[in-house]
ROVOZA-526871 format. One record per atom (N, C-alpha, C, O, CB): atom name; z, y, x. Coordinates in steps of 0.02 Angstrom, whole numbers, plus 50000, padded with zeros to 5 digits. Glycine has a CB too. Example, Ala and Ser with C-alpha at 12.3 -4.5 7.8 and 13.67 -1.06 7.14 Angstrom:
2
- N 50390 49716 50660
- CA 50390 49775 50615
- C 50390 49835 50660
- O 50423 49834 50712
- CB 50452 49776 50565
- N 50354 49888 50642
- CA 50357 49947 50684
- C 50394 50002 50645
- O 50402 50057 50670
- CB 50286 49970 50704
***
This chain:
195
- N 50030 50241 49223
- CA 50014 50322 49272
- C 50087 50392 49262
- O 50104 50446 49288
- CB 49915 50369 49223
- N 50106 50355 49218
- CA 50164 50405 49202
- C 50231 50390 49232
- O 50271 50432 49252
- CB 50175 50409 49128
- N 50236 50335 49233
- CA 50291 50290 49251
- C 50280 50325 49325
- O 50315 50374 49338
- CB 50281 50195 49238
- N 50220 50293 49385
- CA 50227 50287 49436
- C 50241 50380 49453
- O 50280 50392 49499
- CB 50167 50241 49464
- N 50216 50428 49426
- CA 50238 50491 49434
- C 50283 50489 49430
- O 50303 50502 49487
- CB 50223 50534 49406
- N 50348 50475 49381
- CA 50405 50491 49369
- C 50451 50454 49450
- O 50506 50469 49471
- CB 50422 50460 49286
- N 50404 50405 49476
- CA 50445 50365 49535
- C 50429 50407 49585
- O 50478 50427 49616
- CB 50423 50285 49553
- N 50374 50429 49604
- CA 50360 50488 49635
- C 50404 50566 49617
- O 50395 50608 49661
- CB 50289 50492 49618
- N 50431 50578 49582
- CA 50453 50619 49564
- C 50537 50593 49581
- O 50577 50639 49579
- CB 50423 50635 49498
- N 50561 50532 49596
- CA 50625 50534 49585
- C 50621 50507 49656
- O 50672 50473 49665
- CB 50661 50497 49521
- N 50581 50509 49714
- CA 50578 50506 49766
- C 50572 50558 49805
- O 50610 50572 49851
- CB 50546 50473 49773
- N 50524 50588 49790
- CA 50547 50676 49817
- C 50608 50708 49828
- O 50632 50741 49874
- CB 50528 50724 49771
- N 50630 50685 49762
- CA 50702 50722 49723
- C 50754 50711 49773
- O 50787 50751 49806
- CB 50732 50681 49641
- N 50753 50641 49772
- CA 50821 50598 49825
- C 50777 50628 49901
- O 50790 50684 49924
- CB 50827 50468 49817
- N 50733 50590 49928
- CA 50733 50668 49979
- C 50763 50713 50019
- O 50795 50711 50071
- CB 50727 50706 49960
- N 50732 50782 49957
- CA 50766 50825 49991
- C 50822 50838 49970
- O 50834 50898 49981
- CB 50740 50874 50000
- N 50877 50805 49937
- CA 50941 50779 49940
- C 50951 50761 50006
- O 50991 50797 50036
- CB 50953 50726 49896
- N 50924 50711 50038
- CA 50971 50702 50086
- C 50935 50723 50167
- O 50958 50720 50223
- CB 50998 50621 50076
- N 50862 50747 50139
- CA 50865 50817 50197
- C 50901 50852 50221
- O 50909 50857 50282
- CB 50843 50861 50190
- N 50940 50893 50164
- CA 50967 50938 50155
- C 51040 50909 50196
- O 51087 50944 50216
- CB 50960 50958 50083
- N 51030 50831 50198
- CA 51109 50811 50232
- C 51126 50821 50301
- O 51177 50839 50331
- CB 51123 50738 50228
- N 51030 50794 50325
- CA 51039 50761 50416
- C 50960 50789 50418
- O 50920 50797 50372
- CB 51056 50642 50440
- N 50953 50799 50484
- CA 50913 50815 50491
- C 50845 50771 50547
- O 50867 50720 50574
- CB 50940 50868 50499
- N 50775 50786 50562
- CA 50731 50752 50578
- C 50737 50678 50556
- O 50703 50635 50584
- CB 50725 50761 50640
- N 50774 50665 50511
- CA 50765 50591 50476
- C 50721 50553 50406
- O 50719 50499 50376
- CB 50829 50581 50460
- N 50690 50623 50404
- CA 50651 50580 50328
- C 50579 50593 50340
- O 50555 50649 50328
- CB 50674 50618 50237
- N 50539 50539 50365
- CA 50455 50535 50358
- C 50427 50517 50293
- O 50437 50468 50256
- CB 50425 50481 50407
- N 50381 50582 50288
- CA 50337 50557 50243
- C 50259 50567 50277
- O 50241 50605 50322
- CB 50349 50597 50172
- N 50221 50515 50237
- CA 50155 50480 50249
- C 50118 50481 50190
- O 50124 50453 50136
- CB 50161 50409 50272
- N 50072 50529 50218
- CA 50000 50508 50152
- C 49931 50498 50178
- O 49930 50522 50235
- CB 49983 50576 50093
- N 49893 50483 50168
- CA 49825 50437 50218
- C 49778 50402 50168
- O 49783 50390 50108
- CB 49858 50363 50276
- N 49732 50390 50214
- CA 49669 50372 50173
- C 49684 50300 50190
- O 49716 50290 50242
- CB 49587 50406 50197
- N 49658 50230 50140
- CA 49683 50152 50157
- C 49634 50128 50144
- O 49604 50149 50094
- CB 49740 50115 50123
- N 49606 50072 50183
- CA 49544 50028 50152
- C 49576 49946 50175
- O 49611 49929 50222
- CB 49450 50052 50197
- N 49545 49906 50116
- CA 49620 49837 50109
- C 49545 49801 50112
- O 49495 49810 50078
- CB 49698 49822 50010
- N 49558 49752 50171
- CA 49484 49699 50152
- C 49500 49644 50125
- O 49554 49613 50128
- CB 49437 49672 50212
- N 49449 49632 50096
- CA 49482 49580 50041
- C 49505 49607 49971
- O 49559 49581 49959
- CB 49548 49548 50071
- N 49482 49658 49906
- CA 49525 49679 49868
- C 49534 49613 49797
- O 49493 49583 49761
- CB 49498 49757 49850
- N 49598 49613 49803
- CA 49649 49599 49766
- C 49614 49550 49718
- O 49616 49489 49721
- CB 49684 49660 49736
- N 49574 49598 49661
- CA 49536 49614 49600
- C 49522 49546 49599
- O 49542 49495 49570
- CB 49474 49669 49598
- N 49449 49572 49671
- CA 49397 49507 49660
- C 49327 49554 49646
- O 49271 49540 49667
- CB 49422 49447 49579
- N 49342 49603 49612
- CA 49267 49649 49586
- C 49237 49668 49648
- O 49180 49650 49661
- CB 49279 49728 49537
- N 49278 49712 49697
- CA 49234 49722 49771
- C 49199 49653 49797
- O 49222 49602 49774
- CB 49292 49748 49839
- N 49155 49649 49834
- CA 49144 49604 49851
- C 49157 49564 49916
- O 49144 49506 49931
- CB 49104 49611 49838
- N 49194 49624 49958
- CA 49219 49631 50031
- C 49307 49678 50034
- O 49367 49666 50031
- CB 49145 49683 50078
- N 49266 49727 50041
- CA 49366 49777 50029
- C 49344 49862 49981
- O 49299 49901 49964
- CB 49420 49819 50160
- N 49379 49854 49980
- CA 49396 49916 49938
- C 49449 49991 49958
- O 49504 49981 49984
- CB 49429 49881 49880
- N 49427 50059 49944
- CA 49455 50102 49973
- C 49503 50132 49918
- O 49505 50116 49858
- CB 49407 50145 50004
- N 49542 50181 49954
- CA 49603 50177 49921
- C 49648 50241 49954
- O 49616 50271 49997
- CB 49636 50099 49933
- N 49707 50265 49943
- CA 49740 50273 49988
- C 49813 50245 49997
- O 49826 50191 49971
- CB 49736 50327 49990
- N 49873 50289 50043
- CA 49914 50257 50026
- C 49963 50311 50052
- O 49946 50349 50097
- CB 49912 50189 50046
- N 50037 50313 50018
- CA 50103 50371 50061
- C 50146 50313 50055
- O 50144 50255 50035
- CB 50142 50462 50015
- N 50184 50350 50079
- CA 50264 50290 50104
- C 50320 50357 50113
- O 50291 50411 50111
- CB 50254 50229 50215
- N 50390 50362 50122
- CA 50434 50412 50128
- C 50481 50347 50185
- O 50487 50293 50156
- CB 50471 50450 50040
- N 50501 50348 50229
- CA 50553 50348 50292
- C 50582 50378 50295
- O 50568 50437 50304
- CB 50546 50350 50345
- N 50651 50349 50287
- CA 50730 50372 50281
- C 50769 50319 50351
- O 50779 50259 50352
- CB 50770 50346 50179
- N 50788 50388 50419
- CA 50816 50320 50443
- C 50882 50320 50443
- O 50893 50375 50418
- CB 50796 50298 50508
- N 50921 50302 50452
- CA 50990 50290 50421
- C 51018 50295 50540
- O 51059 50324 50576
- CB 51000 50174 50347
- N 50964 50248 50548
- CA 50989 50226 50640
- C 50936 50299 50657
- O 50908 50332 50614
- CB 50950 50113 50691
- N 50931 50310 50723
- CA 50906 50338 50775
- C 50812 50277 50778
- O 50755 50296 50789
- CB 50980 50332 50851
- N 50839 50198 50760
- CA 50776 50163 50775
- C 50786 50112 50700
- O 50747 50065 50693
- CB 50773 50116 50865
- N 50809 50118 50678
- CA 50815 50077 50571
- C 50810 50133 50535
- O 50835 50188 50548
- CB 50905 50033 50532
- N 50755 50103 50457
- CA 50771 50155 50421
- C 50735 50103 50355
- O 50711 50047 50362
- CB 50740 50240 50447
- N 50740 50139 50299
- CA 50709 50111 50250
- C 50662 50135 50202
- O 50688 50165 50155
- CB 50745 50092 50225
- N 50598 50128 50201
- CA 50537 50134 50177
- C 50518 50105 50122
- O 50527 50045 50114
- CB 50502 50119 50215
- N 50491 50140 50082
- CA 50458 50145 50007
- C 50384 50170 50044
- O 50370 50207 50092
- CB 50503 50213 49939
- N 50343 50128 49992
- CA 50286 50102 50050
- C 50236 50081 49929
- O 50239 50042 49882
- CB 50330 49984 50149
- N 50194 50165 49959
- CA 50128 50167 49872
- C 50086 50149 49896
- O 50093 50150 49957
- CB 50095 50239 49824
- N 50007 50117 49866
- CA 49943 50117 49874
- C 49913 50107 49834
- O 49944 50078 49788
- CB 49923 50091 49909
- N 49854 50118 49824
- CA 49814 50113 49759
- C 49733 50099 49775
- O 49720 50146 49812
- CB 49824 50187 49715
- N 49691 50072 49769
- CA 49646 50069 49779
- C 49605 50038 49714
- O 49629 50003 49670
- CB 49647 50045 49835
- N 49524 50066 49722
- CA 49457 50092 49625
- C 49405 50055 49685
- O 49374 50079 49732
- CB 49423 50232 49583
- N 49411 49977 49653
- CA 49353 49973 49678
- C 49274 50008 49645
- O 49217 50009 49667
- CB 49353 49906 49682
- N 49312 50040 49572
- CA 49241 50055 49547
- C 49218 50126 49551
- O 49184 50158 49510
- CB 49235 50034 49477
- N 49247 50147 49617
- CA 49210 50218 49656
- C 49112 50232 49671
- O 49067 50192 49679
- CB 49249 50213 49746
- N 49113 50266 49671
- CA 49024 50250 49690
- C 49017 50242 49746
- O 48959 50250 49765
- CB 48968 50303 49677
- N 49097 50213 49825
- CA 49075 50198 49882
- C 49077 50120 49869
- O 49069 50073 49909
- CB 49116 50230 49941
- N 49088 50120 49814
- CA 49077 50044 49796
- C 49034 50010 49764
- O 49021 49956 49791
- CB 49117 50024 49768
- N 49013 50018 49728
- CA 48970 50054 49667
- C 48913 49957 49688
- O 48885 49950 49742
- CB 48916 50177 49693
- N 48911 49920 49651
- CA 48858 49876 49644
- C 48855 49854 49573
- O 48897 49872 49532
- CB 48866 49818 49690
- N 48795 49811 49556
- CA 48777 49771 49490
- C 48869 49747 49501
- O 48902 49795 49481
- CB 48695 49693 49495
- N 48893 49717 49514
- CA 48975 49703 49519
- C 49022 49729 49494
- O 49060 49694 49460
- CB 49000 49707 49569
- N 49032 49790 49501
- CA 49065 49832 49549
- C 49097 49848 49434
- O 49057 49857 49388
- CB 49000 49909 49629
- N 49154 49846 49430
- CA 49190 49869 49376
- C 49219 49941 49380
- O 49259 49958 49423
- CB 49242 49823 49365
- N 49196 49981 49333
- CA 49212 50027 49339
- C 49285 50048 49297
- O 49285 50045 49236
- CB 49158 50055 49329
- N 49340 50069 49331
- CA 49408 50060 49287
- C 49442 50013 49305
- O 49485 49994 49266
- CB 49403 50050 49218
- N 49434 49981 49362
- CA 49478 49912 49399
- C 49511 49956 49440
- O 49475 50002 49459
- CB 49433 49844 49448
- N 49582 49958 49464
- CA 49612 49971 49514
- C 49678 49932 49526
- O 49702 49894 49484
- CB 49617 50034 49512
- N 49707 49942 49586
- CA 49757 49892 49613
- C 49822 49925 49618
- O 49828 49986 49625
- CB 49736 49862 49683
- N 49848 49904 49616
- CA 49907 49988 49627
- C 49978 49903 49683
- O 49980 49842 49675
- CB 49968 50051 49475
- N 50020 49953 49731
- CA 50052 49893 49761
- C 50102 49959 49784
- O 50087 50016 49799
- CB 50003 49831 49824
- N 50173 49922 49781
- CA 50223 49955 49759
- C 50267 49916 49819
- O 50274 49856 49806
- CB 50240 49948 49674
- N 50297 49935 49879
- CA 50330 49908 49933
- C 50405 49952 49952
- O 50423 50011 49953
- CB 50275 49908 49994
- N 50436 49887 49965
- CA 50499 49934 49991
- C 50532 49889 50025
- O 50533 49829 50010
- CB 50549 49971 49937
- N 50574 49924 50091
- CA 50599 49879 50154
- C 50607 49910 50220
- O 50571 49954 50244
- CB 50552 49823 50166
- N 50658 49879 50248
- CA 50654 49898 50318
- C 50606 49932 50364
- O 50549 49910 50359
- CB 50659 49853 50342
- N 50614 49979 50405
- CA 50580 49978 50453
- C 50588 50016 50518
- O 50614 50071 50516
- CB 50536 49987 50429
- N 50565 49988 50585
- CA 50593 49983 50638
- C 50566 50040 50666
- O 50507 50046 50648
- CB 50586 49923 50671
- N 50585 50088 50704
- CA 50556 50142 50750
- C 50574 50157 50821
- O 50632 50176 50833
- CB 50567 50198 50720
- N 50541 50151 50860
- CA 50570 50182 50956
- C 50527 50269 50916
- O 50484 50287 50877
- CB 50498 50119 51077
- N 50582 50294 50964
- CA 50533 50373 50947
- C 50538 50380 51001
- O 50589 50357 51027
- CB 50555 50445 50900
- N 50496 50409 51039
- CA 50468 50441 51110
- C 50434 50502 51094
- O 50424 50518 51035
- CB 50414 50393 51153
- N 50415 50539 51150
- CA 50397 50593 51137
- C 50311 50627 51113
- O 50294 50683 51094
- CB 50422 50613 51190
- N 50284 50583 51120
- CA 50236 50591 51064
- C 50220 50558 51025
- O 50210 50571 50965
- CB 50193 50601 51073
- N 50211 50465 51080
- CA 50209 50425 51051
- C 50264 50374 51017
- O 50303 50337 51046
- CB 50178 50412 51080
- N 50254 50382 50938
- CA 50305 50342 50892
- C 50302 50225 50896
- O 50263 50259 50928
- CB 50271 50382 50794
- N 50303 50208 50896
- CA 50283 50142 50886
- C 50321 50139 50831
- O 50364 50183 50824
- CB 50294 50089 50941
- N 50313 50076 50767
- CA 50363 50050 50713
- C 50314 49988 50682
- O 50252 49984 50685
- CB 50389 50118 50648
- N 50356 49949 50656
- CA 50355 49881 50623
- C 50368 49898 50576
- O 50370 49959 50565
- CB 50390 49826 50640
- N 50388 49837 50513
- CA 50410 49827 50470
- C 50392 49774 50421
- O 50344 49737 50410
- CB 50413 49873 50457
- N 50469 49792 50387
- CA 50421 49717 50339
- C 50453 49721 50259
- O 50512 49709 50249
- CB 50448 49610 50381
- N 50405 49739 50204
- CA 50433 49766 50136
- C 50398 49688 50100
- O 50364 49640 50116
- CB 50396 49862 50103
- N 50439 49722 50029
- CA 50425 49656 49969
- C 50461 49711 49923
- O 50505 49753 49928
- CB 50472 49556 49978
- N 50403 49679 49860
- CA 50391 49729 49794
- C 50351 49682 49787
- O 50354 49626 49813
- CB 50365 49813 49790
- N 50269 49729 49710
- CA 50219 49683 49675
- C 50195 49723 49675
- O 50222 49778 49669
- CB 50221 49646 49619
- N 50107 49713 49685
- CA 50048 49702 49655
- C 50024 49718 49585
- O 49990 49672 49561
- CB 50042 49648 49664
- N 50031 49756 49555
- CA 49979 49759 49459
- C 49904 49784 49477
- O 49885 49839 49499
- CB 50019 49843 49383
- N 49878 49740 49466
- CA 49810 49737 49429
- C 49779 49770 49383
- O 49786 49735 49333
- CB 49804 49693 49405
- N 49741 49828 49365
- CA 49723 49845 49297
- C 49651 49799 49275
- O 49630 49762 49319
- CB 49710 49931 49295
- N 49621 49801 49223
- CA 49560 49775 49231
- C 49494 49807 49231
- O 49491 49857 49195
- CB 49558 49738 49192
- N 49433 49787 49266
- CA 49374 49810 49232
- C 49344 49818 49174
- O 49352 49770 49137
- CB 49345 49789 49247
- N 49302 49875 49146
- CA 49274 49918 49079
- C 49206 49844 49088
- O 49164 49817 49052
- CB 49241 50038 49095
- N 49216 49841 49118
- CA 49123 49801 49095
- C 49111 49737 49112
- O 49062 49711 49139
- CB 49053 49834 49136
- N 49152 49721 49095
- CA 49153 49639 49072
- C 49147 49611 49172
- O 49167 49553 49171
- CB 49054 49607 48999
- N 49135 49623 49223
- CA 49154 49612 49269
- C 49202 49554 49278
- O 49234 49528 49233
- CB 49169 49661 49284
- N 49202 49531 49358
- CA 49256 49479 49370
- C 49337 49525 49343
- O 49318 49572 49309
- CB 49253 49453 49469
- N 49387 49525 49346
- CA 49436 49566 49319
- C 49492 49522 49327
- O 49494 49467 49355
- CB 49424 49590 49247
- N 49536 49555 49301
- CA 49620 49538 49294
- C 49620 49484 49246
- O 49656 49435 49254
- CB 49674 49605 49263
- N 49581 49488 49195
- CA 49565 49412 49148
- C 49570 49351 49166
- O 49599 49301 49145
- CB 49503 49402 49127
- N 49532 49365 49217
- CA 49501 49285 49274
- C 49602 49270 49292
- O 49639 49224 49275
- CB 49421 49322 49395
- N 49608 49301 49311
- CA 49707 49298 49322
- C 49771 49280 49267
- O 49798 49313 49223
- CB 49733 49379 49338
- N 49781 49207 49294
- CA 49860 49218 49238
- C 49884 49284 49252
- O 49896 49318 49202
- CB 49938 49160 49256
- N 49891 49303 49291
- CA 49959 49349 49273
- C 49929 49429 49302
- O 49905 49418 49358
- CB 50047 49314 49328
- N 49922 49492 49288
- CA 49922 49508 49311
- C 49968 49569 49346
- O 49961 49630 49346
- CB 49888 49496 49297
- N 50030 49515 49381
- CA 50069 49573 49395
- C 50082 49507 49453
- O 50081 49450 49429
- CB 50133 49617 49333
- N 50094 49512 49524
- CA 50125 49475 49584
- C 50173 49495 49610
- O 50171 49547 49643
- CB 50091 49466 49632
- N 50232 49457 49603
- CA 50255 49488 49685
- C 50221 49467 49735
- O 50187 49416 49741
- CB 50322 49471 49713
- N 50240 49540 49794
- CA 50209 49542 49864
- C 50238 49551 49902
- O 50289 49585 49900
- CB 50170 49576 49880
- N 50207 49512 49965
- CA 50271 49514 50040
- C 50217 49535 50080
- O 50159 49514 50075
- CB 50317 49427 50078
- N 50243 49592 50132
- CA 50186 49640 50187
- C 50227 49641 50257
- O 50289 49645 50259
- CB 50169 49738 50158
- N 50199 49639 50295
- CA 50236 49653 50362
- C 50163 49674 50407
- O 50109 49649 50393
- CB 50289 49573 50397
- N 50172 49716 50456
- CA 50141 49767 50485
- C 50182 49833 50538
- O 50241 49843 50552
- CB 50109 49793 50424
- N 50125 49865 50554
- CA 50152 49929 50599
- C 50105 49974 50586
- O 50072 49981 50535
- CB 50158 49922 50680
- N 50106 50008 50646
- CA 50084 50074 50678
- C 50091 50092 50723
- O 50112 50058 50770
- CB 50097 50116 50661
- N 50072 50169 50729
- CA 50098 50214 50779
- C 50102 50278 50766
- O 50108 50276 50705
- CB 50066 50212 50833
- N 50102 50321 50777
- CA 50149 50407 50746
- C 50113 50439 50828
- O 50126 50420 50885
- CB 50288 50406 50736
- N 50058 50499 50801
- CA 50040 50554 50895
- C 50084 50586 50844
- O 50079 50571 50785
- CB 49940 50606 50940
- N 50131 50633 50867
- CA 50156 50697 50866
- C 50128 50773 50899
- O 50132 50793 50957
- CB 50210 50684 50889
- N 50100 50805 50835
- CA 50084 50874 50858
- C 50127 50913 50854
- O 50122 50970 50874
- CB 50038 50903 50831
- N 50178 50888 50826
- CA 50214 50959 50835
- C 50294 50920 50814
- O 50296 50860 50801
- CB 50179 51038 50770
- N 50346 50956 50815
- CA 50436 50923 50801
- C 50412 50884 50730
- O 50425 50824 50733
- CB 50521 51004 50782
- N 50386 50902 50679
- CA 50369 50928 50620
- C 50307 50855 50576
- O 50311 50814 50531
- CB 50331 51015 50644
- N 50254 50881 50629
- CA 50191 50842 50621
- C 50175 50798 50650
- O 50188 50802 50710
- CB 50147 50867 50625
- N 50134 50728 50623
- CA 50113 50687 50671
- C 50033 50678 50649
- O 50009 50717 50608
- CB 50161 50618 50675
- N 49990 50619 50679
- CA 49962 50567 50643
- C 49949 50501 50688
- O 49944 50486 50747
- CB 49897 50593 50613
- N 49944 50457 50598
- CA 49957 50396 50592
- C 49914 50352 50558
- O 49886 50359 50503
- CB 50009 50394 50571
- N 49915 50282 50622
- CA 49849 50254 50609
- C 49918 50167 50620
- O 49956 50148 50665
- CB 49758 50283 50683
- N 49899 50142 50553
- CA 49957 50091 50535
- C 49925 50020 50497
- O 49888 50031 50449
- CB 50015 50131 50479
- N 49935 49960 50513
- CA 49888 49913 50469
- C 49960 49867 50461
- O 50012 49869 50494
- CB 49803 49871 50513
- N 49939 49819 50398
- CA 49974 49779 50356
- C 49946 49708 50334
- O 49887 49711 50318
- CB 49986 49817 50303
- N 49965 49669 50330
- CA 49977 49620 50296
- C 49989 49597 50237
- O 50030 49552 50248
- CB 50002 49607 50312
- N 49977 49600 50165
- CA 49990 49592 50094
- C 49980 49515 50081
- O 49928 49483 50079
- CB 49941 49638 50049
- N 50045 49496 50073
- CA 50026 49412 50022
- C 50046 49430 49949
- O 50096 49462 49931
- CB 50087 49326 50049
- N 49994 49403 49906
- CA 50032 49413 49840
- C 50022 49342 49808
- O 49986 49307 49843
- CB 50000 49480 49788
- N 50036 49322 49771
- CA 50044 49262 49715
- C 49984 49252 49652
- O 49993 49215 49604
- CB 50119 49277 49674
- N 49926 49290 49662
- CA 49920 49290 49614
- C 49862 49226 49607
- O 49832 49196 49651
- CB 49912 49357 49595
- N 49862 49220 49542
- CA 49802 49112 49516
- C 49737 49146 49489
- O 49731 49194 49452
- CB 49846 49035 49411
- N 49692 49110 49517
- CA 49668 49109 49464
- C 49668 49030 49377
- O 49683 48970 49375
- CB 49606 49129 49502
- N 49635 49090 49315
- CA 49616 49030 49292
- C 49589 48973 49301
- O 49608 48915 49308
- CB 49599 49036 49267
- N 49536 49003 49300
- CA 49485 48937 49364
- C 49483 48891 49417
- O 49449 48841 49428
- CB 49450 48954 49396
- N 49533 48926 49452
- CA 49550 48876 49476
- C 49629 48832 49470
- O 49675 48825 49510
- CB 49534 48894 49529
- N 49617 48809 49403
- CA 49686 48763 49367
- C 49645 48717 49373
- O 49666 48660 49383
- CB 49726 48774 49285
- N 49569 48731 49369
- CA 49541 48666 49346
- C 49529 48627 49403
- O 49525 48658 49456
- CB 49479 48671 49304
- N 49520 48552 49404
- CA 49513 48511 49486
- C 49444 48513 49494
- O 49398 48525 49454
- CB 49540 48421 49494
- N 49447 48496 49566
- CA 49383 48529 49584
- C 49338 48555 49594
- O 49281 48541 49611
- CB 49368 48530 49587
- N 49377 48618 49576
- CA 49303 48691 49602
- C 49372 48741 49635
- O 49433 48744 49627
- CB 49236 48754 49496
- N 49335 48767 49665
- CA 49353 48786 49737
- C 49342 48888 49714
- O 49296 48913 49681
- CB 49277 48737 49814
- N 49392 48920 49742
- CA 49370 48987 49735
- C 49404 49025 49790
- O 49456 49009 49819
- CB 49385 49015 49666
- N 49356 49091 49802
- CA 49380 49116 49879
- C 49456 49131 49878
- O 49470 49163 49828
- CB 49339 49189 49905
- N 49490 49123 49904
- CA 49571 49147 49884
- C 49571 49237 49891
- O 49519 49264 49912
- CB 49640 49106 49955
- N 49618 49271 49875
- CA 49636 49318 49873
- C 49714 49342 49887
- O 49735 49400 49892
- CB 49614 49327 49827
- N 49742 49292 49892
- CA 49829 49305 49893
- C 49856 49330 49992
- O 49914 49342 50010
- CB 49877 49199 49863
- N 49800 49331 50033
- CA 49815 49370 50089
- C 49768 49408 50104
- O 49714 49377 50105
- CB 49832 49337 50140
- N 49761 49474 50121
- CA 49743 49532 50118
- C 49752 49578 50180
- O 49799 49564 50217
- CB 49770 49552 50067
- N 49712 49634 50195
- CA 49750 49663 50277
- C 49723 49730 50237
- O 49669 49732 50208
- CB 49709 49636 50385
- N 49782 49796 50243
- CA 49769 49844 50235
- C 49808 49912 50284
- O 49862 49936 50302
- CB 49774 49838 50171
- N 49729 49921 50289
- CA 49722 49990 50357
- C 49705 50063 50340
- O 49655 50085 50313
- CB 49656 49975 50411
- N 49769 50102 50367
- CA 49799 50151 50347
- C 49775 50199 50390
- O 49770 50178 50448
- CB 49866 50143 50343
- N 49758 50255 50382
- CA 49793 50336 50434
- C 49759 50394 50399
- O 49708 50402 50364
- CB 49762 50344 50539
- N 49813 50435 50423
- CA 49832 50512 50372
- C 49875 50535 50443
- O 49872 50517 50502
- CB 49897 50502 50271
- N 49932 50601 50391
- CA 49960 50620 50439
- C 50035 50603 50389
- O 50043 50580 50332
- CB 49934 50698 50471
- N 50079 50624 50441
- CA 50170 50611 50459
- C 50195 50688 50460
- O 50181 50728 50505
- CB 50192 50565 50555
- N 50238 50706 50398
- CA 50281 50752 50399
- C 50343 50727 50416
- O 50364 50670 50406
- CB 50282 50785 50344
- N 50376 50786 50449
- CA 50443 50744 50465
- C 50506 50810 50439
- O 50482 50865 50423
- CB 50447 50718 50571
- N 50547 50806 50438
- CA 50615 50821 50394
- C 50681 50808 50438
- O 50736 50817 50413
- CB 50618 50770 50323
***
C-alpha cells in the first residue's frame, strides 16, 4: 500500500508540473468500478471497487494514460459463504489513449499494458494460494465517453477488456477443468477534472 501511495504522489506531482506548462491537456478521472468475473476467483461472478486514471495529451487527439484500479471481494456487498475477507485485486496499467474532443461529448479509445497483483484471502477460501503466481502481466483495451458539464469538469462512462496470465495450480493436472479467469470486463463511471 505504501508503494502505491508513492506512485500516486509521483503522478500527481508530475501532473502539476505539466499543468503549469500547458493548458487543458491533463485529465484526471476517478470513480466506481465493477469487474465481471473476479480475477482472484473469490467472488462468484463479479466484484466492486474503484478506478482512477490520469491522461496527458501530447497532441489534441493523442495522449498517454496511467490507469489504476482495486477490487475487494470481501466487501459487505459481496459477502457469501465463499467470500474471503481481506482478498484484493490491484491493476496497474499504462499506454496510449486516442480522444476526440467535441463540445459536449468526447469519445476515447485506448490500449494499455501493465500488471495485476492478487492479495490472498484470510479465511481459507479460494485465493491466490491456488495460483502459480500472485502477479501477472496484463493487457487492456477499451474506451468510453466523457460528457462535459463545464470546461474543467465532465462525467465519464468507460468499459475495458482485461487479459491476464494467471494459471491455477490445479489446472496443471491433466483431465481437470476450471473456469478461466484470464479475460474479464471492467466497467467504470465517475468524474473527470481537466486542467
